[in-house]
C-alpha positions in Angstrom: 312.6 100.1 186.0 314.4 101.9 183.1 314.3 105.7 183.1 312.8 107.8 180.4 314.3 107.4 176.9 316.7 110.3 176.3 316.5 112.5 173.2 318.8 111.1 170.5 322.2 112.6 170.5 324.1 109.9 168.6 323.6 108.2 165.2 323.5 104.5 164.5 323.7 103.6 160.8 322.2 100.1 160.3 323.0 98.1 157.2 320.0 96.0 156.5 319.9 93.4 153.8 316.3 92.0 154.0 313.2 93.6 155.6 312.7 90.5 157.8 316.2 90.7 159.2 316.0 93.9 161.2 317.1 95.3 164.5 314.5 93.4 166.6 315.2 93.7 170.3 318.2 95.9 169.6 316.0 98.9 168.6 314.7 99.8 172.1 318.2 99.5 173.6 319.6 101.9 171.1 316.9 104.3 171.8 317.5 104.1 175.6 321.1 104.9 175.0 320.3 108.0 172.9 320.8 106.7 169.4 318.8 107.7 166.4 318.7 104.9 163.8 319.3 105.5 160.1 318.7 102.5 157.8 321.1 101.8 154.9 319.2 99.5 152.6 321.5 97.0 150.8 318.6 95.9 148.6 318.2 99.4 147.2 319.6 100.4 143.8 323.5 100.6 143.7 323.3 104.4 143.7 321.0 104.5 146.7 323.1 102.0 148.6 326.3 103.9 147.8 324.6 107.2 149.0 323.5 105.4 152.3 327.0 104.1 152.9 328.4 107.6 152.3 326.1 109.0 154.9 327.0 106.2 157.3 330.6 107.2 157.2 330.0 109.9 159.9 327.7 107.8 162.1 328.7 107.2 165.7 328.0 103.5 165.3 327.5 101.2 162.4 325.6 97.9 162.8 325.7 95.3 160.0 322.8 92.9 160.3 322.3 89.3 158.9 321.4 88.1 155.5 320.3 85.0 153.7 323.2 85.7 151.2 326.7 84.5 151.5 329.6 87.0 151.8 331.5 84.8 149.2 328.7 85.5 146.6 330.3 88.8 145.6 330.4 87.9 141.9 326.6 87.4 142.0 325.6 90.1 144.4 326.6 93.6 143.6 326.2 95.1 147.1 328.8 93.0 148.8 332.0 94.6 147.4 330.9 98.1 148.2 329.8 97.0 151.7 333.2 95.4 152.3 335.0 98.5 151.0 333.0 100.6 153.5 333.8 98.3 156.4 337.5 98.2 155.6 337.5 102.0 155.7 335.6 102.0 159.0 337.9 99.4 160.5 341.0 101.4 159.4 339.6 104.4 161.2 338.8 102.3 164.3 335.3 103.6 164.4 332.6 101.7 166.3 331.0 98.8 164.4 328.9 95.8 165.4 328.3 92.8 163.1 325.6 90.2 163.5 325.8 86.8 161.7 326.4 87.9 158.0 327.6 91.2 159.5 330.2 89.2 161.6 331.2 87.3 158.4 331.5 90.6 156.5 333.8 92.1 159.2 335.9 88.9 159.0 336.2 89.3 155.2 337.0 93.0 155.5 339.8 92.0 157.8 341.2 89.6 155.2 339.8 86.3 156.4 338.0 83.6 154.4 334.2 83.2 154.7 332.9 79.8 153.6 330.2 77.2 154.3 330.5 75.6 157.7 330.4 72.0 158.9 326.7 72.1 159.6 323.6 74.3 159.2 322.6 75.6 162.6 319.0 76.6 163.3 317.8 76.9 166.8 319.1 77.8 170.3 322.7 76.8 171.2 324.9 77.5 174.2 327.7 80.0 173.4 330.6 79.9 175.8 332.6 83.1 176.3 336.4 82.7 176.3 338.4 84.2 179.2 338.6 87.5 177.2 334.9 87.2 176.4 334.1 86.9 180.1 335.4 90.5 180.4 333.5 91.7 177.4 329.8 92.4 176.6 329.5 88.7 175.5 329.7 87.7 179.1 326.0 88.3 179.4 325.1 85.3 177.1 327.0 82.8 179.3 324.7 79.8 180.1 321.9 81.3 178.0 321.0 79.4 174.7 321.2 81.9 171.9 319.5 81.8 168.5 321.6 80.5 165.6 320.5 80.6 162.0 323.4 80.1 159.6 325.4 77.6 157.6 328.5 79.8 156.9 331.5 80.5 159.0 334.8 82.3 158.8 338.5 82.0 159.8 339.4 84.1 162.7 341.0 87.3 161.4 344.5 88.3 162.6 344.6 91.0 165.2 341.2 90.3 166.8 340.3 88.7 170.1 338.2 85.6 170.2 335.3 86.2 172.6 333.1 83.1 172.4 332.8 79.6 170.9 330.1 76.9 170.6 330.2 73.2 170.2 330.0 73.2 166.4 331.5 76.6 165.6 334.7 77.8 167.3 334.4 81.4 166.1 331.1 82.7 167.6 332.3 86.2 168.6 335.3 88.3 168.2 336.3 91.9 168.9 338.9 94.6 168.8 339.2 96.7 171.9 335.9 98.1 173.1 334.9 99.6 169.7 334.4 96.5 167.4 332.2 93.5 168.2 331.1 90.7 165.9 328.8 87.8 166.8 327.8 84.8 164.7 324.6 84.2 166.7 321.4 86.3 166.5 321.0 88.3 169.8 318.5 90.6 168.0 316.0 87.9 167.2 312.6 88.4 168.9 309.9 85.7 169.1 307.9 87.4 166.3 311.0 87.5 164.1 311.7 83.9 164.8 308.2 82.9 163.7 308.5 85.1 160.5 311.8 83.4 159.7 310.4 79.9 160.3 307.5 80.6 158.0 309.5 82.4 155.3 312.6 80.2 155.4 310.8 76.8 156.0 312.4 75.1 152.9 315.9 75.9 154.3 315.0 74.8 157.7 313.5 71.5 156.7 316.2 70.7 154.2 318.7 71.0 157.0 316.7 68.4 159.0 314.9 70.6 161.5 311.3 70.5 162.5 309.6 73.9 162.6 307.3 72.7 165.5 310.3 71.5 167.5 312.0 74.9 166.9 308.8 76.7 168.1 308.9 74.6 171.3 312.6 75.6 171.8 311.6 79.2 171.3 309.0 78.9 174.1 311.7 77.5 176.4 314.6 79.9 175.6 313.4 83.1 173.9 312.6 85.1 177.1 316.0 84.5 178.7 317.7 85.3 175.4 316.0 88.6 175.1 317.2 89.6 178.6 320.8 88.5 177.8 320.8 90.2 174.4 319.6 93.5 175.8 322.3 93.4 178.5 324.9 92.5 175.8 324.1 95.5 173.7 323.6 97.9 176.6 327.1 96.9 177.9 328.6 97.5 174.5 327.0 100.9 174.1 328.0 101.9 177.6 331.6 101.0 176.8 331.5 103.0 173.6 330.2 106.1 175.5 333.3 105.9 177.7 335.8 105.9 174.8 
């Protein structure tokens, strides 16, 4: 049994793009490791978003969550360029940062790589295979456990990073730099309740890609519980490594 939750003594700034794409099962793990969470709302006014990013500069950890938007839509979406500028500065300082799906793509873009539509839209649970380096990283906890995927975009692997995991359709599922930066294309934070909310709210996207919502619900019943355990272990491992830096 886990011990009592400690009083927060660290700050995690969480860049959130839509209300339904939130921390999910990451939230209790952050609390257990002594992190207070501060949301940075990318859907707020440009002034509010800029102020949130400025506050986030001093956070112990930055987490960039997913989005239904594309990183390459910077001409249409005013928040993307400021977010990428913020991430470039964070990366230059080698400060801890974790990117999930869109967040992983944003980190790849901030490191100079192309983000673009992928070969197929993936919605559902897929096996993600850690590389040899990934087997020594927090990603090791997802080996053999189907993880939630919900994306149609991908990215070229940036220079200077370590590839940590691949899947059958997407070679770049996770990458990192040292122990301080981690990016994953899959959605380890996705709870069963979030999955249902996404299925309901994103049904046109799901069905247009050829998926059956009912079949995806059946997959959730089979895989979600094991994924929650693997995801919690992944994040706990990452946070433990950060504490040792």
